[in-house]
Backbone as CSV, one residue per row, in Angstrom:
resi,resn,N_x,N_y,N_z,CA_x,CA_y,CA_z,C_x,C_y,C_z
1,MET,0.528,-0.675,-0.174,0.205,-0.085,-0.107,0.733,1.030,0.866
2,GLY,0.262,2.609,-0.754,1.243,3.331,-1.301,1.138,4.238,0.184
3,LYS,2.475,5.328,0.128,1.984,6.377,1.346,0.841,7.455,0.937
4,LEU,-0.244,7.102,2.194,-1.471,8.341,1.978,-0.539,9.801,1.839
5,TRP,-1.000,10.275,0.732,-1.113,12.539,0.543,-2.378,12.678,1.600
6,THR,-1.544,13.970,1.965,-2.217,15.221,2.789,-2.444,16.051,2.970
7,PRO,-1.961,16.564,1.935,-1.078,17.675,1.460,-1.918,19.565,2.190
8,GLN,-3.163,18.488,2.536,-4.263,19.406,3.079,-4.048,19.509,5.291
9,ARG,-2.839,18.973,5.522,-2.759,18.558,6.245,-1.345,19.902,6.842
10,PRO,-1.219,21.173,7.630,-0.165,21.833,8.187,1.139,20.689,8.021
11,ARG,2.034,21.781,7.534,3.702,20.594,7.100,3.762,20.064,6.593
12,HIS,1.951,19.411,5.669,2.709,18.215,5.088,2.729,18.259,3.322
13,SER,3.830,18.064,2.959,4.133,17.765,1.359,2.942,17.945,0.070
14,LEU,3.413,19.305,-0.153,1.920,19.854,-1.374,2.932,18.651,-2.820
15,LYS,3.401,18.821,-2.419,4.066,17.342,-3.562,3.295,15.769,-3.752
16,PRO,3.232,15.344,-4.470,2.396,13.492,-4.210,3.688,12.971,-3.821
17,PRO,2.962,12.226,-3.455,4.252,10.385,-3.262,4.734,10.198,-4.906
18,GLY,6.064,10.303,-4.322,6.763,9.887,-6.067,7.294,11.067,-6.624
19,PHE,6.905,12.315,-6.265,6.708,13.220,-7.923,8.606,13.687,-7.680
20,ARG,9.146,13.339,-9.178,10.309,14.031,-9.250,10.283,15.577,-10.821
21,PRO,10.744,16.046,-9.823,11.348,17.428,-10.834,12.222,17.252,-12.154
22,LEU,11.419,17.328,-13.514,11.846,17.002,-14.796,12.389,18.651,-15.200
23,LYS,13.539,18.772,-15.745,14.034,19.332,-16.335,13.086,20.038,-17.707
24,PRO,13.622,21.001,-17.943,12.733,21.743,-18.965,13.190,21.715,-20.525
25,VAL,12.587,21.271,-21.462,13.398,21.082,-22.374,12.661,22.368,-23.148
26,LEU,13.092,23.750,-23.160,13.367,24.624,-23.732,13.128,24.889,-25.551
27,SER,13.772,23.515,-26.326,13.494,23.656,-27.070,11.841,22.443,-28.373
28,SER,11.193,21.991,-27.224,10.820,21.421,-27.681,9.223,21.983,-27.459
29,PRO,8.217,21.300,-28.987,7.162,21.773,-28.945,6.379,21.661,-28.237
30,ILE,6.443,20.664,-27.434,5.356,19.866,-26.391,5.709,21.278,-25.432
31,TYR,4.344,21.775,-24.383,4.061,23.048,-23.950,4.440,22.453,-22.663
32,GLN,4.344,21.137,-22.186,4.510,20.350,-20.737,5.986,20.256,-20.180
33,GLN,6.288,20.095,-21.837,8.160,19.315,-21.680,9.077,20.963,-21.551
34,ARG,8.036,21.974,-22.501,8.901,22.958,-21.612,8.652,23.835,-20.503
35,HIS,7.665,23.328,-19.387,7.459,23.961,-18.713,6.858,23.218,-17.941
36,PRO,7.934,21.986,-17.355,7.463,20.703,-16.096,6.912,21.188,-14.909
37,THR,6.137,20.115,-14.329,5.217,19.961,-13.062,5.713,20.269,-11.812
38,ARG,5.730,21.832,-11.331,6.079,21.896,-9.754,5.674,22.405,-8.825
39,TYR,5.615,21.994,-7.349,5.383,22.547,-6.284,5.631,23.176,-5.214
40,ARG,5.244,24.158,-5.848,6.563,25.496,-4.679,5.530,26.764,-5.143
41,TRP,5.261,27.146,-4.114,4.664,28.828,-3.949,5.410,29.453,-2.873
42,ARG,5.353,30.748,-3.216,5.485,31.678,-2.096,4.688,31.517,-0.908
43,LYS,4.920,31.994,0.383,4.375,31.622,1.782,2.343,31.444,1.174
44,PRO,2.797,32.468,1.506,1.096,33.138,1.541,0.392,32.737,0.577
45,ILE,0.801,31.836,-0.361,0.064,30.858,-0.997,-0.223,29.150,-0.236
46,ILE,0.601,28.628,0.014,0.311,27.786,0.981,-0.898,27.312,1.903
47,PRO,-1.455,28.981,2.655,-2.509,28.386,3.573,-3.707,28.271,1.933
48,LEU,-3.948,28.700,1.243,-4.810,28.694,0.368,-5.334,27.445,-0.719
49,ILE,-3.531,26.390,-0.615,-3.763,25.763,-1.386,-4.247,24.533,-0.056
50,ARG,-4.005,24.624,0.610,-3.849,23.465,1.629,-5.686,23.745,2.358
51,THR,-6.651,24.695,2.014,-7.585,25.216,1.908,-8.490,24.876,1.103
52,LEU,-7.915,24.535,-0.102,-8.416,24.084,-0.964,-8.978,22.041,-1.158
53,TYR,-8.115,21.578,-0.853,-7.383,20.553,-0.497,-8.499,20.244,0.821
54,ARG,-8.808,20.624,1.654,-8.945,20.761,2.700,-11.461,20.802,2.142
55,ARG,-11.294,21.942,1.535,-12.667,21.338,1.314,-13.139,20.733,0.660
56,LEU,-12.028,20.093,-1.257,-12.269,20.277,-1.956,-11.927,18.594,-2.092
57,GLY,-11.121,17.983,-1.348,-10.214,16.609,-1.100,-9.404,16.475,-2.946
58,THR,-7.793,15.485,-2.382,-7.134,15.266,-3.691,-8.209,14.476,-4.099
59,ALA,-8.907,13.748,-3.740,-10.042,12.606,-4.894,-9.853,13.948,-6.223
60,ASN,-10.352,14.650,-5.994,-10.966,15.310,-7.152,-10.358,17.079,-7.655
61,ILE,-9.456,17.443,-6.807,-8.854,18.502,-7.243,-7.352,18.428,-7.192
62,HIS,-6.269,18.533,-7.992,-5.138,18.819,-7.770,-4.788,19.828,-8.129
63,VAL,-3.465,20.614,-7.443,-3.281,22.011,-7.345,-2.111,21.956,-7.496
64,LEU,-1.297,22.820,-9.019,0.366,22.634,-8.912,0.534,24.207,-9.835
65,THR,2.083,24.177,-10.291,2.597,25.467,-11.224,3.401,24.489,-11.978
66,TYR,4.141,25.625,-12.365,4.950,24.559,-13.565,5.735,26.004,-13.484
67,LEU,7.299,25.474,-14.827,7.880,26.367,-14.263,7.764,27.886,-16.262
68,ASP,7.779,28.849,-15.452,7.322,29.986,-16.459,5.859,29.865,-16.261
69,HIS,5.414,30.128,-14.758,3.388,29.528,-15.661,3.092,31.118,-14.935
70,PRO,2.561,31.668,-16.247,1.725,31.047,-17.258,3.327,31.399,-18.128
71,GLU,3.404,30.874,-19.781,4.898,31.053,-20.687,4.607,32.591,-21.029
72,GLY,6.218,33.051,-20.037,6.173,33.831,-20.616,6.033,35.354,-19.201
73,PHE,5.538,34.941,-18.858,5.205,35.926,-17.490,6.203,35.650,-16.706
74,HIS,6.469,34.292,-16.430,7.686,33.680,-15.318,6.891,34.170,-13.588
75,ARG,6.049,33.824,-13.945,5.140,33.845,-12.406,4.909,32.091,-11.752
76,THR,5.716,30.961,-11.354,5.930,30.406,-11.395,5.443,29.950,-9.708
77,LEU,6.112,30.767,-8.830,5.390,30.692,-7.709,4.653,31.368,-7.204
78,THR,3.429,32.507,-8.037,2.686,33.019,-7.397,1.423,32.839,-8.086
79,SER,1.992,31.693,-8.957,0.427,30.995,-9.608,0.362,29.651,-9.624
80,LEU,-0.726,28.587,-9.862,-1.532,28.049,-9.578,-2.924,27.281,-10.227
81,ASP,-2.536,26.244,-10.869,-3.667,26.005,-11.650,-4.445,24.403,-10.592
82,VAL,-5.533,24.641,-10.935,-6.466,23.292,-10.182,-7.222,22.824,-11.299
83,TRP,-6.554,21.100,-11.684,-7.116,20.163,-11.989,-8.086,19.225,-11.329
84,GLY,-8.296,18.223,-12.458,-8.752,16.712,-12.054,-7.988,16.599,-10.650
85,GLY,-8.173,15.524,-10.369,-7.586,14.697,-9.315,-6.514,14.137,-9.581
86,GLY,-6.453,13.254,-11.070,-5.817,13.235,-11.670,-4.184,13.828,-12.186
87,GLY,-4.526,14.840,-11.757,-2.742,15.832,-11.708,-3.053,16.552,-12.663
88,ARG,-2.321,17.448,-13.794,-1.887,17.660,-14.802,-2.923,16.981,-15.712
89,ASN,-3.108,17.549,-16.952,-4.039,17.495,-17.900,-5.473,16.947,-17.704
90,TRP,-5.617,15.812,-16.533,-5.973,15.642,-15.813,-8.166,16.368,-15.714
91,PRO,-8.973,17.048,-16.031,-9.764,17.856,-16.580,-10.813,17.706,-15.613
92,VAL,-11.096,18.757,-14.085,-10.747,19.477,-12.989,-13.356,19.062,-13.195
93,GLY,-13.617,19.140,-14.508,-15.374,19.474,-14.787,-15.773,20.915,-13.758
94,HIS,-16.507,20.534,-14.378,-17.739,21.678,-13.778,-17.384,22.325,-12.303
95,SER,-18.326,20.859,-11.389,-18.017,21.183,-10.339,-17.445,21.506,-9.807
96,PHE,-16.628,21.287,-9.137,-15.280,21.086,-8.725,-14.033,22.289,-9.148
97,GLY,-14.361,22.434,-10.378,-13.850,23.755,-10.582,-14.298,25.254,-10.442
98,GLN,-15.448,24.838,-10.804,-16.709,26.612,-10.093,-15.943,26.436,-8.767
99,ALA,-16.196,25.509,-7.500,-15.704,25.344,-6.555,-14.579,26.467,-6.276
100,ALA,-13.709,25.210,-6.863,-12.522,26.264,-6.514,-12.317,27.361,-6.927
101,PHE,-13.021,27.897,-8.201,-13.054,28.851,-8.686,-13.759,29.871,-7.417
102,ASP,-14.620,29.570,-6.570,-15.518,30.369,-6.065,-14.195,30.787,-4.796
103,LEU,-14.557,29.495,-4.038,-13.508,29.080,-3.215,-12.165,30.438,-2.920
104,ILE,-11.664,30.382,-4.118,-10.471,31.315,-4.475,-10.716,32.539,-4.197
105,TRP,-11.490,32.483,-4.814,-12.440,33.991,-5.374,-12.806,34.702,-3.534
106,ASN,-12.974,33.963,-3.327,-13.288,34.160,-1.623,-12.764,34.107,-0.792
107,TYR,-11.897,34.178,-0.844,-10.945,33.975,0.237,-10.199,34.967,1.255
108,SER,-10.366,35.278,1.889,-10.361,36.209,3.196,-7.989,36.364,3.375
109,GLY,-8.093,37.714,2.850,-6.532,37.820,2.753,-5.961,37.288,1.360
110,PRO,-4.814,37.103,1.805,-2.868,36.765,1.134,-3.810,35.109,1.259
111,PRO,-3.365,34.975,-0.449,-2.955,36.065,-1.165,-3.826,36.512,-1.657
112,TYR,-2.918,37.626,-3.038,-4.555,38.596,-3.209,-4.255,38.466,-4.824
113,ILE,-5.689,37.930,-5.386,-5.599,38.013,-7.001,-5.379,38.472,-7.982
114,ASP,-4.071,38.161,-8.861,-3.486,39.251,-9.927,-4.541,39.095,-10.852
115,TRP,-5.019,38.642,-11.674,-5.658,37.742,-12.553,-6.162,36.474,-12.462
116,ALA,-7.378,35.536,-13.237,-7.923,34.384,-13.454,-8.601,33.808,-13.935
117,ILE,-8.164,33.153,-14.737,-8.711,32.818,-15.971,-10.124,31.258,-15.408
118,TRP,-11.441,30.986,-16.221,-11.731,30.021,-15.484,-13.099,29.561,-17.202
119,GLU,-12.619,29.317,-17.248,-14.403,28.065,-18.397,-14.599,29.966,-19.480
120,ARG,-13.408,30.362,-20.021,-13.795,31.543,-21.266,-13.606,32.340,-20.918
121,ARG,-12.930,32.906,-20.246,-13.027,34.778,-18.762,-11.164,34.506,-18.000
122,ILE,-11.283,35.619,-17.861,-10.049,36.360,-17.426,-10.823,37.680,-16.778
123,TYR,-10.577,37.278,-15.673,-10.557,38.711,-14.394,-9.127,38.710,-14.432
124,ILE,-9.482,40.262,-14.797,-8.132,41.255,-14.601,-8.073,41.971,-13.414
125,ARG,-7.244,42.169,-12.335,-7.262,42.714,-11.274,-6.842,44.536,-11.990
126,ALA,-5.569,44.835,-12.856,-5.803,45.920,-13.115,-6.810,46.914,-14.191
127,GLU,-7.886,45.569,-14.163,-9.311,46.193,-15.108,-10.668,46.087,-14.544
128,GLY,-10.288,45.953,-12.518,-11.344,46.035,-12.171,-12.097,44.386,-11.872
129,PHE,-11.688,43.881,-12.454,-11.956,42.603,-12.355,-13.325,41.832,-13.507
130,VAL,-13.106,42.905,-13.866,-14.608,42.614,-15.522,-14.611,41.582,-15.936
131,PRO,-14.706,40.933,-16.377,-14.325,39.175,-17.104,-14.179,39.752,-18.148
132,ARG,-13.860,38.986,-18.827,-13.356,39.008,-20.550,-13.194,38.069,-21.922
133,PRO,-14.209,37.568,-22.573,-14.057,36.534,-23.160,-12.204,36.175,-23.232
134,PHE,-11.398,35.333,-23.168,-9.901,34.927,-22.832,-9.830,33.186,-23.684
135,GLY,-9.261,33.052,-24.782,-8.604,31.566,-25.155,-9.116,31.912,-26.414
136,THR,-8.096,31.189,-27.643,-9.234,31.051,-28.830,-8.981,29.399,-29.175
137,ASP,-8.807,28.320,-28.089,-8.617,26.982,-28.816,-8.456,26.243,-27.795
138,PRO,-9.269,25.333,-27.159,-9.041,24.046,-26.325,-8.520,24.565,-24.914
139,PHE,-6.810,24.535,-25.481,-5.576,25.010,-24.786,-5.711,26.293,-23.814
140,THR,-6.078,27.335,-24.777,-6.110,28.096,-24.215,-7.632,28.724,-23.412
141,TRP,-8.260,28.204,-23.146,-10.112,28.194,-22.708,-10.381,27.875,-21.605
142,HIS,-9.165,27.638,-21.013,-9.295,26.870,-19.538,-10.579,25.929,-19.246
143,ASP,-11.722,25.709,-20.267,-12.739,24.845,-19.797,-12.551,23.579,-18.131
144,ASP,-10.810,23.166,-19.316,-10.257,21.803,-18.196,-9.552,22.721,-16.932
145,HIS,-9.449,23.571,-16.655,-8.714,23.687,-15.292,-9.146,25.316,-14.488
146,ASP,-8.916,25.715,-13.913,-8.376,27.207,-13.306,-7.812,27.929,-13.494
147,HIS,-7.098,28.357,-13.100,-5.880,29.400,-13.439,-6.287,30.412,-12.071
148,GLU,-5.328,30.592,-12.084,-5.064,32.005,-10.813,-3.183,32.706,-11.178
149,THR,-3.236,33.715,-11.245,-2.016,34.436,-10.662,-2.085,35.314,-9.963
150,PHE,-1.582,35.403,-8.218,-1.349,36.397,-7.711,-1.003,36.978,-7.382
151,MET,-0.759,39.025,-6.953,-0.377,39.563,-6.979,1.546,39.435,-6.826
152,GLU,2.708,39.911,-6.689,3.970,39.752,-6.155,3.754,40.570,-5.560
153,PRO,4.842,39.988,-4.235,5.169,40.180,-3.003,5.516,42.267,-3.569
154,PRO,5.240,42.891,-2.118,5.656,44.079,-2.690,7.279,44.096,-2.740
155,ARG,7.634,45.466,-3.255,9.363,45.724,-2.974,9.303,46.764,-2.214
156,ILE,10.311,46.663,-1.556,10.434,47.037,-0.551,12.703,48.481,-0.753
157,ALA,12.011,49.445,-0.439,13.300,50.182,-0.656,13.822,50.557,0.865
158,ARG,14.812,50.338,1.687,15.281,49.882,2.283,15.867,51.577,2.949
159,PHE,15.697,52.793,3.393,17.124,53.733,3.576,17.617,53.729,5.141
160,GLY,18.137,52.698,5.401,19.004,52.674,6.607,17.530,51.876,7.093
161,ALA,18.373,51.759,8.493,17.448,50.728,9.678,15.913,50.978,9.667
162,ASP,16.231,52.387,9.906,14.538,53.223,10.357,13.514,53.222,9.555
163,LEU,13.928,53.547,8.309,12.514,53.626,6.820,12.897,52.692,5.934
164,ILE,11.502,52.533,5.814,11.456,51.748,4.954,9.749,52.223,4.358
165,VAL,10.356,52.153,2.900,9.541,52.851,1.917,9.142,51.560,1.271
166,PRO,7.205,51.148,0.681,7.307,50.172,-0.128,7.142,51.029,-1.858
167,VAL,7.368,50.501,-2.332,7.267,50.764,-4.311,6.567,49.850,-4.768
168,THR,4.857,49.652,-3.711,4.835,48.866,-5.795,3.420,49.352,-6.146
169,GLU,2.781,51.131,-5.983,2.514,51.599,-7.055,3.282,52.974,-7.456
170,PRO,3.287,53.558,-8.778,4.020,54.326,-9.433,3.878,56.066,-8.594
171,ARG,3.000,55.834,-8.150,2.685,56.510,-7.423,1.639,56.872,-7.034
172,LEU,1.645,58.007,-5.302,1.114,58.089,-4.426,-0.092,58.944,-4.522
173,GLU,-0.898,58.525,-3.885,-2.767,59.104,-3.608,-2.926,60.201,-4.045
174,ASP,-1.703,61.511,-3.617,-2.098,62.934,-4.284,-1.088,63.132,-6.223
175,GLY,-1.195,61.715,-6.238,-0.398,62.195,-7.753,1.070,62.189,-8.649
176,THR,1.509,61.988,-6.662,3.258,62.034,-7.221,3.644,61.360,-7.013
177,PRO,4.651,61.017,-8.082,5.067,59.850,-8.792,5.890,58.724,-7.384
178,ALA,5.856,58.012,-6.979,6.529,57.024,-6.131,8.187,57.540,-6.235
179,GLN,8.733,57.737,-7.365,10.229,57.970,-7.106,10.587,59.373,-7.436
180,GLU,9.563,59.967,-7.626,9.986,61.819,-6.268,10.337,61.354,-4.877
181,VAL,9.115,60.892,-4.621,9.207,60.478,-3.128,10.538,59.557,-2.471
182,LEU,10.961,58.988,-3.013,11.903,57.606,-3.079,13.418,57.811,-3.096
183,GLU,13.644,59.636,-4.205,14.752,60.454,-4.386,15.299,61.392,-2.854
184,MET,13.367,61.659,-2.737,14.082,62.977,-1.942,13.556,61.968,-0.673
185,TYR,13.561,60.921,0.038,13.683,59.782,1.106,15.598,60.053,0.818
186,ALA,15.461,59.463,0.069,17.400,59.687,-0.272,18.184,60.805,0.431
187,ALA,17.573,61.428,-0.857,18.409,63.012,-0.131,18.607,63.091,1.765
188,ILE,17.001,62.647,2.189,17.288,63.150,3.544,18.046,62.101,3.681
189,ARG,18.047,61.063,4.063,19.340,59.960,4.412,20.948,60.330,3.950
190,ARG,21.035,61.115,3.264,22.242,61.183,2.925,23.050,62.028,3.891
């Protein structure tokens, strides 16, 4: 009998037993060879993944990411796909896919969605999450799996031990460019 996989439990592995990471084959025309499966995320995403497994079960869903996820965006550690219980390329089905989408969408606290794709619709934070059509073929429609990319952690500018300035927004509330404020603080600290 194989080892029981319990990714919903704290401190248990999010990798299924026997998983071995493959090296990418960048010249391959096969998407999965260019972007092999991974099970690594930034810390704020891990509790959400465990909640998905607790609520929906390992028999029904499988959460993963892959190298350079989505392709060209290099958001491996801040993106996830929810597939069916059999793993990558195993369709999640509408019921469990919608349940995963709803749970992620309504999850309180971090991680915060940057964009989500499910059933031919994309929801983008920068566009107010107004749903719009997405995809041109079965591969890009996301009818078979749910995709989320979460916001990157804020970049922090440090100016001495007592002054930390977040630089995630290009402008302050009053419209002042953030770079001007950073330069001002840098001048003060000199």
